[in-house]
BASE-408763 format. One line per 8 residues: number of its first residue (from 0); their letters; for each residue z, x, y of C-alpha. Coordinates in steps of 0.1 Angstrom, whole numbers, always signed. Example, Ala and Ser with C-alpha at 12.3 -4.5 7.8 and 13.67 -1.06 7.14 Angstrom:
BEGIN
0> AS> +78/+123/-45; +71/+137/-11 $
***
This chain:
BEGIN
0> MDTQTTQA> +120/+451/+59; +114/+442/+23; +80/+426/+16; +67/+408/-14; +34/+393/-25; +35/+355/-30; +10/+342/-55; -1/+306/-60 $
8> PATPPAIR> +17/+287/-88; -3/+282/-119; -25/+252/-118; -14/+225/-143; -42/+213/-167; -61/+182/-156; -58/+151/-177; -92/+135/-182 $
16> REDYRPPL> -102/+99/-188; -128/+110/-213; -101/+126/-235; -82/+93/-240; -72/+87/-276; -52/+58/-290; -16/+64/-298; -8/+80/-332 $
24> WLVPEISL> +25/+62/-334; +35/+27/-323; +70/+14/-314; +70/-23/-319; +108/-25/-314; +133/-5/-293; +170/-10/-289; +188/+8/-260 $
32> DFDLDPQA> +225/+12/-256; +238/+26/-223; +273/+39/-214; +267/+40/-177; +283/+66/-155; +268/+81/-124; +277/+117/-134; +270/+115/-171 $
40> TRVRARLT> +253/+85/-187; +249/+83/-225; +218/+66/-238; +214/+57/-275; +179/+46/-285; +168/+30/-318; +131/+30/-322; +112/+13/-350 $
48> VERAGSHD> +81/+35/-353; +48/+28/-372; +21/+53/-379; -12/+41/-364; -41/+49/-387; -45/+75/-414; -32/+109/-401; -5/+134/-409 $
56> RPLRLDGD> +5/+141/-373; +42/+143/-364; +60/+118/-341; +60/+131/-305; +84/+115/-280; +81/+124/-243; +112/+136/-225; +120/+151/-192 $
64> GLTPLAVV> +153/+166/-182; +172/+151/-211; +201/+167/-229; +197/+158/-266; +229/+151/-285; +217/+136/-318; +185/+128/-337; +187/+104/-367 $
72> VDGQPLAE> +159/+92/-390; +164/+63/-413; +201/+66/-410; +202/+103/-418; +212/+128/-390; +187/+156/-386; +198/+192/-383; +184/+211/-353 $
80> GDWRLDDG> +158/+228/-375; +143/+194/-385; +132/+186/-350; +121/+207/-320; +115/+204/-283; +82/+215/-268; +82/+214/-230; +106/+184/-231 $
88> VLIVALAG> +87/+166/-259; +107/+158/-290; +87/+165/-322; +97/+152/-356; +76/+155/-387; +77/+122/-407; +63/+116/-441; +61/+78/-444 $
96> NTHVVETE> +44/+52/-422; +74/+33/-409; +107/+47/-398; +138/+40/-377; +143/+69/-353; +176/+71/-333; +184/+95/-305; +213/+101/-282 $
104> VEIAPAAN> +209/+118/-249; +229/+125/-217; +215/+122/-182; +230/+126/-147; +219/+97/-124; +238/+110/-94; +219/+142/-94; +185/+125/-97 $
112> TQLMGLYA> +170/+130/-63; +135/+124/-76; +144/+87/-79; +124/+85/-111; +142/+74/-143; +179/+63/-139; +194/+72/-105; +222/+63/-82 $
120> SGGLLCTQ> +216/+46/-49; +242/+32/-25; +268/+26/-52; +242/+12/-76; +227/+26/-108; +190/+16/-110; +157/+26/-126; +122/+34/-116 $
128> CEPEGFRR> +99/+41/-145; +63/+37/-133; +44/+58/-140; +63/+83/-162; +100/+78/-154; +111/+63/-187; +109/+98/-203; +137/+108/-179 $
136> ITFFPDRP> +160/+81/-196; +153/+86/-233; +128/+101/-257; +98/+77/-261; +60/+78/-263; +58/+72/-225; +23/+58/-221; +12/+23/-211 $
144> DVLSRFDV> -6/+15/-243; +25/+16/-265; +40/-19/-261; +75/-27/-274; +101/-54/-275; +132/-43/-257; +168/-51/-267; +192/-36/-241 $
152> TMRADKAA> +230/-33/-241; +248/-18/-211; +285/-8/-208; +301/+2/-175; +333/+2/-155; +337/-35/-145; +353/-27/-111; +325/-3/-101 $
160> YPVLLANG> +296/-21/-117; +305/-58/-121; +268/-69/-124; +247/-56/-153; +210/-66/-152; +179/-57/-173; +145/-71/-183; +142/-104/-201 $
168> DPVEQGEG> +169/-130/-206; +207/-125/-209; +219/-132/-244; +255/-118/-247; +283/-104/-225; +319/-94/-230; +349/-74/-220; +355/-39/-233 $
176> ADGTHWAR> +385/-16/-234; +399/+3/-204; +384/-19/-178; +349/-18/-190; +325/-47/-197; +291/-51/-214; +260/-72/-213; +230/-76/-236 $
184> WVDPFPKP> +195/-85/-224; +165/-92/-246; +129/-93/-235; +108/-112/-260; +75/-100/-245; +61/-66/-256; +58/-43/-227; +51/-6/-220 $
192> SYLFALVA> +80/+16/-211; +70/+19/-174; +81/-18/-171; +116/-11/-183; +143/-18/-157; +181/-17/-155; +205/-22/-125; +243/-20/-124 $
200> GNLACNAD> +264/-24/-94; +285/-45/-71; +260/-71/-60; +259/-106/-46; +233/-132/-56; +212/-156/-37; +207/-180/-66; +181/-207/-67 $
208> SFTTMSGR> +157/-223/-93; +121/-232/-98; +106/-259/-120; +74/-248/-135; +43/-270/-140; +53/-277/-176; +88/-288/-165; +108/-257/-174 $
216> EVKLGIWV> +136/-247/-150; +137/-210/-142; +169/-195/-127; +161/-173/-97; +183/-145/-83; +179/-121/-54; +207/-95/-58; +219/-75/-27 $
224> AESDLPRT> +251/-61/-12; +272/-91/-2; +268/-83/+35; +230/-85/+32; +230/-120/+15; +222/-139/+47; +190/-119/+51; +175/-129/+17 $
232> GHAMTALK> +164/-165/+25; +128/-156/+35; +123/-135/+4; +135/-164/-18; +111/-188/+0; +83/-164/-6; +92/-161/-43; +91/-199/-48 $
240> NSMAWDEK> +59/-202/-29; +44/-175/-50; +53/-192/-82; +38/-225/-71; +6/-208/-57; +0/-188/-90; +2/-221/-109; -23/-238/-86 $
248> AYGREYDL> -47/-209/-80; -48/-193/-115; -29/-217/-138; -3/-190/-146; +32/-202/-154; +63/-181/-154; +75/-174/-190; +112/-163/-190 $
256> DVFNIVAV> +143/-183/-183; +153/-160/-154; +136/-141/-127; +157/-115/-108; +150/-93/-78; +173/-64/-68; +171/-47/-34; +180/-10/-33 $
264> ADFNFGAM> +181/+15/-3; +165/+45/-20; +131/+38/-35; +99/+57/-36; +76/+27/-35; +76/-7/-19; +87/-25/-51; +82/-26/-88 $
272> ENKGLNIF> +71/-54/-111; +94/-48/-141; +92/-78/-164; +117/-104/-152; +137/-78/-131; +118/-67/-100; +134/-38/-81; +126/-37/-44 $
280> NSRYILAD> +129/-13/-15; +153/-32/+6; +129/-32/+35; +108/-57/+16; +136/-81/+10; +160/-82/+40; +150/-101/+71; +165/-120/+100 $
288> PETATDPD> +153/-125/+136; +177/-99/+148; +166/-70/+125; +130/-79/+113; +97/-81/+131; +70/-107/+124; +50/-80/+104; +82/-74/+84 $
296> YDAIESVV> +84/-110/+75; +47/-109/+65; +52/-78/+44; +82/-93/+26; +61/-124/+18; +32/-103/+6; +52/-78/-15; +73/-105/-31 $
304> AHEYFHNW> +41/-123/-41; +24/-91/-52; +52/-82/-76; +56/-117/-89; +18/-120/-95; +21/-88/-116; +39/-109/-142; +4/-118/-155 $
312> SGDRVTCR> -19/-92/-139; +1/-62/-150; +29/-73/-173; +14/-98/-197; -19/-80/-195; -13/-43/-188; -32/-10/-185; -45/+9/-215 $
320> DWFQLSLK> -41/+42/-196; -33/+53/-160; -70/+57/-152; -71/+19/-153; -44/+16/-127; -67/-6/-105; -70/-31/-133; -35/-43/-123 $
328> EGFTVYRD> -32/-31/-88; -66/-39/-73; -65/-74/-89; -30/-81/-78; -36/-69/-42; -65/-93/-41; -42/-120/-53; -15/-113/-28 $
336> QEFSADMG> -41/-111/+0; -54/-146/-9; -19/-160/-11; -10/-146/+23; -42/-160/+37; -33/-195/+24; +2/-192/+38; -9/-183/+73 $
344> SRAVKRIE> -41/-175/+93; -69/-166/+69; -89/-151/+97; -61/-128/+110; -51/-118/+75; -86/-106/+68; -87/-86/+100; -53/-70/+91 $
352> DVRVLRAA> -65/-62/+56; -97/-46/+68; -78/-25/+94; -56/-11/+66; -86/-4/+44; -104/+15/+72; -73/+34/+84; -63/+46/+49 $
360> QFQEDGGP> -90/+42/+23; -121/+50/+44; -103/+82/+55; -95/+89/+18; -132/+83/+9; -144/+107/+36; -121/+136/+27; -113/+161/+0 $
368> LAHPVRPE> -91/+136/-19; -119/+111/-24; -119/+96/-59; -134/+65/-76; -114/+33/-80; -112/+44/-117; -105/+81/-115; -119/+106/-140 $
376> SYMEISNF> -91/+131/-140; -57/+139/-125; -29/+165/-126; -2/+141/-116; -7/+104/-119; +17/+96/-91; -9/+109/-67; -33/+81/-76 $
384> YTATVYNK> -12/+53/-62; -37/+54/-34; -55/+31/-10; -87/+36/-31; -70/+23/-63; -52/-5/-45; -71/-16/-14; -107/-7/-24 $
392> GAELIRMM> -99/-20/-59; -90/-53/-43; -123/-53/-24; -141/-50/-58; -124/-81/-70; -133/-99/-37; -170/-90/-42; -170/-103/-77 $
400> ALLLGPER> -153/-135/-65; -181/-139/-39; -209/-133/-64; -194/-157/-89; -181/-184/-66; -147/-201/-70; -153/-221/-102; -169/-193/-122 $
408> FRKGTDLY> -144/-168/-109; -116/-190/-121; -133/-192/-155; -135/-155/-156; -99/-149/-148; -88/-176/-173; -109/-158/-200; -94/-125/-190 $
416> FDRHDGQA> -58/-137/-192; -63/-157/-224; -83/-130/-242; -60/-101/-234; -25/-116/-232; -1/-91/-247; -26/-62/-246; -32/-30/-228 $
424> VTCEDFVK> -68/-30/-216; -93/-14/-192; -112/-22/-160; -142/-27/-183; -124/-55/-201; -119/-72/-168; -155/-69/-157; -167/-82/-191 $
432> AMEEGGGI> -145/-113/-187; -161/-119/-153; -195/-115/-168; -189/-139/-197; -168/-164/-177; -192/-164/-147; -225/-161/-165; -235/-130/-145 $
440> DLAQFRLW> -248/-95/-152; -225/-69/-135; -241/-38/-150; -250/-22/-117; -218/-35/-100; -198/-12/-124; -208/+17/-102; -181/+6/-77 $
448> YSQAGTPR> -156/+17/-103; -171/+51/-110; -186/+63/-77; -164/+75/-49; -174/+73/-12; -179/+45/+13; -216/+33/+13; -234/+32/+47 $
456> VTARPNYD> -258/+4/+53; -283/+3/+81; -298/-30/+91; -328/-31/+115; -342/-65/+124; -377/-66/+138; -389/-98/+154; -426/-109/+154 $
464> PATGSVTI> -431/-135/+182; -466/-142/+169; -453/-156/+136; -418/-165/+147; -404/-143/+118; -379/-116/+116; -380/-88/+91; -347/-70/+84 $
472> AIRQTVPA> -351/-35/+70; -320/-26/+50; -311/+8/+36; -280/+22/+19; -267/+57/+13; -236/+67/-6; -223/+100/+7; -215/+130/-15 $
480> TPGQDDKA> -178/+134/-24; -160/+161/-44; -175/+163/-78; -201/+137/-71; -231/+150/-51; -258/+125/-61; -251/+88/-61; -270/+59/-75 $
488> PMAIPLKF> -276/+28/-53; -247/+3/-54; -248/-34/-58; -237/-45/-23; -234/-82/-15; -243/-86/+22; -232/-119/+38; -253/-124/+70 $
496> ALFDPATG> -266/-150/+95; -292/-150/+122; -282/-166/+155; -305/-183/+180; -293/-168/+213; -304/-199/+232; -283/-224/+212; -256/-201/+198 $
504> THHGEEVF> -261/-215/+163; -276/-200/+132; -298/-212/+104; -271/-209/+77; -251/-181/+62; -266/-163/+32; -256/-137/+7; -282/-110/-1 $
512> LLEHQQAE> -274/-86/-30; -287/-52/-20; -294/-34/-53; -318/-6/-43; -317/+21/-18; -338/+0/+6; -350/-35/+9; -366/-59/+33 $
520> LRKEGFTQ> -356/-95/+42; -381/-118/+59; -369/-150/+76; -390/-174/+96; -387/-202/+122; -375/-184/+153; -387/-190/+188; -371/-158/+201 $
528> APVLSINR> -355/-127/+186; -324/-138/+167; -290/-119/+168; -280/-105/+135; -244/-111/+122; -240/-89/+91; -213/-82/+66; -196/-114/+77 $
536> SFAAPIIV> -160/-117/+65; -163/-80/+56; -178/-91/+23; -184/-55/+12; -163/-24/+19; -191/-5/+37; -199/+10/+70; -226/-10/+88 $
544> EAEQSAEE> -249/+7/+113; -268/-21/+131; -275/-5/+165; -268/-37/+184; -270/-37/+222; -240/-45/+244; -255/-79/+252; -259/-87/+215 $
552> LAFLAARD> -223/-77/+207; -210/-96/+237; -229/-127/+224; -214/-124/+189; -180/-118/+204; -183/-151/+222; -203/-172/+198; -201/-160/+162 $
560> DDPFSRYE> -185/-187/+140; -173/-161/+115; -139/-150/+128; -141/-115/+114; -176/-109/+127; -165/-122/+161; -136/-97/+161; -158/-70/+148 $
568> AMQQLMIN> -183/-75/+176; -156/-71/+202; -142/-40/+186; -177/-25/+184; -182/-31/+221; -150/-11/+228; -159/+16/+203; -194/+21/+218 $
576> GLLGHIAG> -180/+23/+253; -153/+48/+244; -176/+70/+224; -201/+71/+252; -173/+81/+276; -160/+108/+252; -196/+121/+250; -196/+127/+288 $
584> GPLESDVI> -210/+94/+301; -193/+70/+326; -167/+45/+313; -189/+14/+312; -161/-12/+310; -176/-43/+327; -191/-60/+297; -159/-52/+277 $
592> IDSIRRTI> -137/-67/+304; -159/-98/+307; -158/-103/+269; -120/-100/+269; -117/-124/+298; -137/-150/+279; -118/-145/+248; -83/-149/+263 $
600> ADPSLDRA> -96/-180/+282; -111/-197/+250; -88/-226/+241; -104/-229/+207; -90/-196/+195; -55/-192/+182; -34/-166/+200; -30/-143/+170 $
608> FVAEAVRL> -68/-140/+167; -71/-133/+204; -44/-106/+202; -64/-89/+174; -97/-92/+192; -87/-78/+225; -65/-49/+215; -83/-15/+215 $
616> PSEAYLGD> -92/+3/+183; -68/+29/+172; -72/+66/+181; -75/+74/+144; -103/+49/+139; -121/+62/+169; -118/+97/+154; -134/+84/+122 $
624> QMQIVDPD> -166/+75/+142; -170/+111/+153; -185/+141/+135; -158/+164/+149; -126/+146/+160; -114/+155/+195; -79/+140/+197; -74/+149/+234 $
632> AIHAARDS> -107/+134/+245; -101/+103/+224; -66/+98/+239; -78/+103/+274; -108/+79/+270; -86/+52/+253; -60/+55/+281; -87/+51/+307 $
640> LQQAIGQA> -102/+20/+292; -68/+5/+286; -59/+11/+322; -92/-4/+334; -87/-35/+313; -51/-38/+325; -60/-35/+362; -91/-58/+361 $
648> LESDWRTV> -72/-85/+343; -37/-79/+355; -32/-114/+368; -45/-129/+335; -22/-107/+315; +8/-117/+336; -1/-153/+330; -5/-148/+293 $
656> HAECARNG> +28/-129/+291; +47/-157/+309; +30/-185/+290; +37/-169/+257; +75/-167/+263; +94/-190/+240; +130/-203/+240; +147/-197/+207 $
664> FSLSADAR> +133/-179/+176; +110/-197/+152; +87/-186/+124; +62/-214/+132; +26/-204/+136; +27/-212/+173; +57/-190/+180; +44/-161/+159 $
672> EARKLRTV> +10/-162/+176; +26/-163/+210; +48/-132/+203; +18/-113/+191; -3/-120/+222; +26/-115/+245; +30/-80/+232; -7/-72/+239 $
680> ALNYIVAS> -4/-86/+274; +27/-65/+281; +9/-34/+269; -20/-40/+292; +3/-47/+322; +21/-14/+317; -11/+4/+311; -25/-9/+344 $
688> GAPDGAAL> +0/+13/+362; +17/-16/+378; +48/-4/+397; +70/-30/+379; +55/-23/+344; +84/-4/+330; +109/-28/+345; +90/-58/+330 $
696> AFDQYDRA> +90/-41/+296; +127/-34/+298; +134/-70/+309; +116/-82/+277; +136/-58/+257; +169/-69/+272; +162/-106/+270; +145/-107/+236 $
704> DNMTERQA> +162/-129/+210; +142/-114/+182; +132/-79/+168; +95/-85/+173; +96/-86/+211; +125/-62/+213; +107/-34/+193; +74/-41/+209 $
712> ALAILASG> +89/-35/+244; +107/-4/+230; +75/+10/+217; +57/+5/+250; +86/+22/+269; +87/+50/+243; +52/+62/+253; +61/+64/+290 $
720> ASDERAQA> +83/+86/+312; +104/+60/+330; +141/+58/+334; +140/+26/+313; +127/+46/+283; +159/+65/+277; +180/+35/+285; +162/+13/+260 $
728> LGKFYDRY> +162/+39/+233; +200/+44/+238; +208/+7/+238; +187/+2/+207; +205/+29/+187; +239/+18/+198; +232/-18/+189; +219/-10/+154 $
736> AGNALVID> +238/+21/+144; +247/+18/+107; +218/-6/+99; +195/+18/+80; +164/-3/+81; +165/-8/+118; +174/+28/+125; +142/+36/+106 $
744> KWFQTQAL> +124/+17/+133; +141/+38/+160; +129/+70/+144; +94/+56/+137; +89/+42/+172; +96/+77/+188; +74/+95/+162; +45/+71/+170 $
752> AFHPETVE> +49/+73/+207; +21/+85/+230; +45/+108/+248; +34/+143/+259; +66/+157/+242; +64/+137/+210; +63/+170/+190; +96/+182/+205 $
760> IVEALEQH> +111/+147/+203; +104/+147/+165; +117/+182/+162; +150/+171/+178; +152/+139/+157; +150/+160/+126; +184/+174/+136; +199/+139/+143 $
768> PDFTLTNP> +230/+131/+122; +212/+100/+109; +182/+118/+96; +180/+128/+59; +152/+138/+36; +170/+123/+6; +160/+87/+16; +123/+81/+13 $
776> NRARALFG> +123/+54/+40; +139/+77/+65; +115/+106/+57; +85/+83/+60; +99/+68/+93; +99/+101/+110; +74/+124/+94; +51/+98/+79 $
784> AFSANQWA> +48/+81/+112; +44/+114/+131; +15/+126/+109; -2/+93/+116; +1/+99/+154; -33/+116/+158; -28/+128/+194; +7/+143/+188 $
792> FNRKDGKG> +2/+156/+153; -30/+174/+162; -16/+192/+193; -36/+223/+199; -7/+248/+193; -3/+237/+157; +34/+230/+160; +30/+195/+145 $
800> YRMVADTI> +12/+210/+115; +40/+235/+109; +67/+209/+112; +51/+186/+86; +43/+216/+63; +80/+227/+65; +90/+191/+57; +67/+190/+27 $
808> IALDKLNP> +81/+222/+12; +117/+212/+17; +112/+176/+5; +93/+188/-26; +125/+202/-40; +142/+168/-37; +115/+142/-42; +80/+154/-50 $
816> QTAARLVP> +64/+120/-49; +74/+114/-13; +65/+149/-3; +30/+146/-18; +23/+116/+4; +27/+138/+35; -1/+162/+25; -33/+142/+32 $
824> PLGRWRRF> -32/+144/+70; -33/+182/+67; -62/+178/+43; -85/+165/+70; -88/+200/+85; -126/+199/+81; -129/+170/+105; -115/+189/+135 $
832> DAARGALM> -126/+218/+157; -124/+253/+142; -92/+262/+159; -73/+232/+147; -89/+234/+113; -78/+270/+108; -42/+261/+117; -42/+231/+93 $
840> RAELERIA> -57/+251/+65; -32/+279/+70; -4/+254/+65; -20/+241/+33; -23/+276/+20; +14/+282/+28; +23/+250/+9; +1/+259/-21 $
848> VTPNLSKD> +17/+293/-27; +53/+280/-25; +71/+290/-57; +81/+263/-81; +59/+237/-63; +57/+203/-80; +25/+191/-97; +25/+163/-72 $
856> VLEQASKS> +22/+185/-41; +2/+213/-57; -25/+189/-67; -27/+174/-32; -27/+208/-15; -51/+225/-38; -77/+197/-37; -73/+196/+1 $
864> LA> -82/+233/+2; -111/+231/-23 $
***
């Protein structure tokens, strides 16, 4: 047998924040002319270029995979010897300070499986340019601090592509020869190339309008396949609500005459905020009761708002360089979180956001891929669209808003928008605006941008009955992370209250700014030891270690007036009980069951909050509480507690399940809350081992008039071994065959199931005729979900690791961005026992030495091994 030695690919050089230099050439104006064809598109670009400063450096225009056909300077065609290509970059020596540079290139959208640049999707031609996709369309200085006014003309076959959309406002259109037509769009606002967008295809429009606060009428359009038009109503409502909310909350008015959204089936991200023409993954636009769950409706509302809010926090004011990504993303996530909180339950929204932060960002902070909110270096910028940049970045904005208060925070944001409108700026510029607008010194707070890691805060109250005082000893530590061993103390706003256990009331909520490694707080006026409620509303993205007794946690779970802290106390009760059982102790469930009984019986609580409070913490989150993760012990302990709760409260759960039934679908708060709690109740009934549990779940599946209850029942059945399991999965597939977004749910539900043969099930699903790696949604639905299933993915034999590694290697050849996002679960190998860790590391090593590996995957794999 022939053998060969496989060597690791050469490591690409790191790009460092400290090496940033302003652009040498600016491009104030660009005209683009497209002859659109899926096999061979011609792109003619006309750039007005200006030398920035005194230098004699040549013009460098980024390119990737372009076939150059012509280069013209000031009207004179250049011979090939007058320009050159260096690793895709077009280099032209220019003598003067201002020139007009024209290029013509050819690209092949249908062959673009990376889905970056101009590509084909479901009969459409569309673009994705963030972060560095524009260079796959034409030669250009593809960096966010080069802002240009775009004038775009498109030509295409009218029968195949009757709709032609781009950024800005439409100014001209007409008919061409041979069945073609053309349209011209002009965007008057300077923007970086990553915000360029173009869509051509056979689309139908949900048309509406919005009148701004100054009385301007804006034409709104959501463009989809005609058959999908009935499922766009919720997205349009979300868009109009977003526009009104941004005017009220931030005083920001929309600026163009039109605002368009296009939904596409193949998209690497959730959506993209291109100026005036947002391009969305169709899963964040299309919804009706038959095909979308309540969380889908919430996600659509949130993502539509997020991308619209970017019009100011990202488009009008953009990033100087990609290290400043959180400037737009962290701020905009905070804005969309606050919008969603105002549209629904603020308490439940905060719980959901913190759950996401802990599940994704805390794991990131605790692993080999930890990085600051403002990173210092990268090989491939696509790898830094992370929970740290987005979700932790949002928490930084939230802490600043808390420290400033509503009025001063609004002054700070007004100053930021007004001062930097039309500019490409930095995170430091945002913080300065907060300081000046809010009259506050945020010097130490800046460490949140530069230090990685999740701070740990211990709080130890000590009651002195002689003086009626309590002293709280507070200490913070910031753990070492890759490249950052020694950390300075952070500025941590701690929101807290001290409860009188006799009355169930507190002396008032306070905010203490912890600025040193340790501090003491002294409070007086207590006749008995108070109960500490700390980090209320999750005011800071930290891990709190308060060492509270079961009795204190039960008290807070019943009496705390801060909803998040009440939820947190209940969760901590469960965590403590589960970890004690995993460590070898008895399963002490009585206090947990009593707290749950009180919670579901409390008429003052809305059902959505109850559902959040009484559900068990996830297996992955339990693993995060352990030094060495034991997936099997966690799964067994969680199953045991779930069964105990189900059996002890079975009659209560049956009552809840029956009372939460509704006739007819509604998106009202009452109906949504009822569906959420009904799912939790059904889960506990089935977990109790009740003989009719599977039949009850199948009955809910069969009778459901909405996807929320139907998929919830399917997920519960998918984790079992009943006859109803196969029947429900078969009926679901038959009902929705051909609907890609719903079939994604079918794949995902099985990949997430707590079934002893989930690994084999996923292996079989990979061979299913409906599975493809070319669609990011489908790849994430199966393998993204499976790698998040801690018990199945980490099966002792390592088969799950091999499957995901094989997928990463295969997918990298098609779509490196999507492939790279599957690497981090393998990178947690240090958190598991030696045997599992060795298997995971071996798969990472296999990935890392794969020939022709992309920068995206190589960076993730190599950092995970370091």
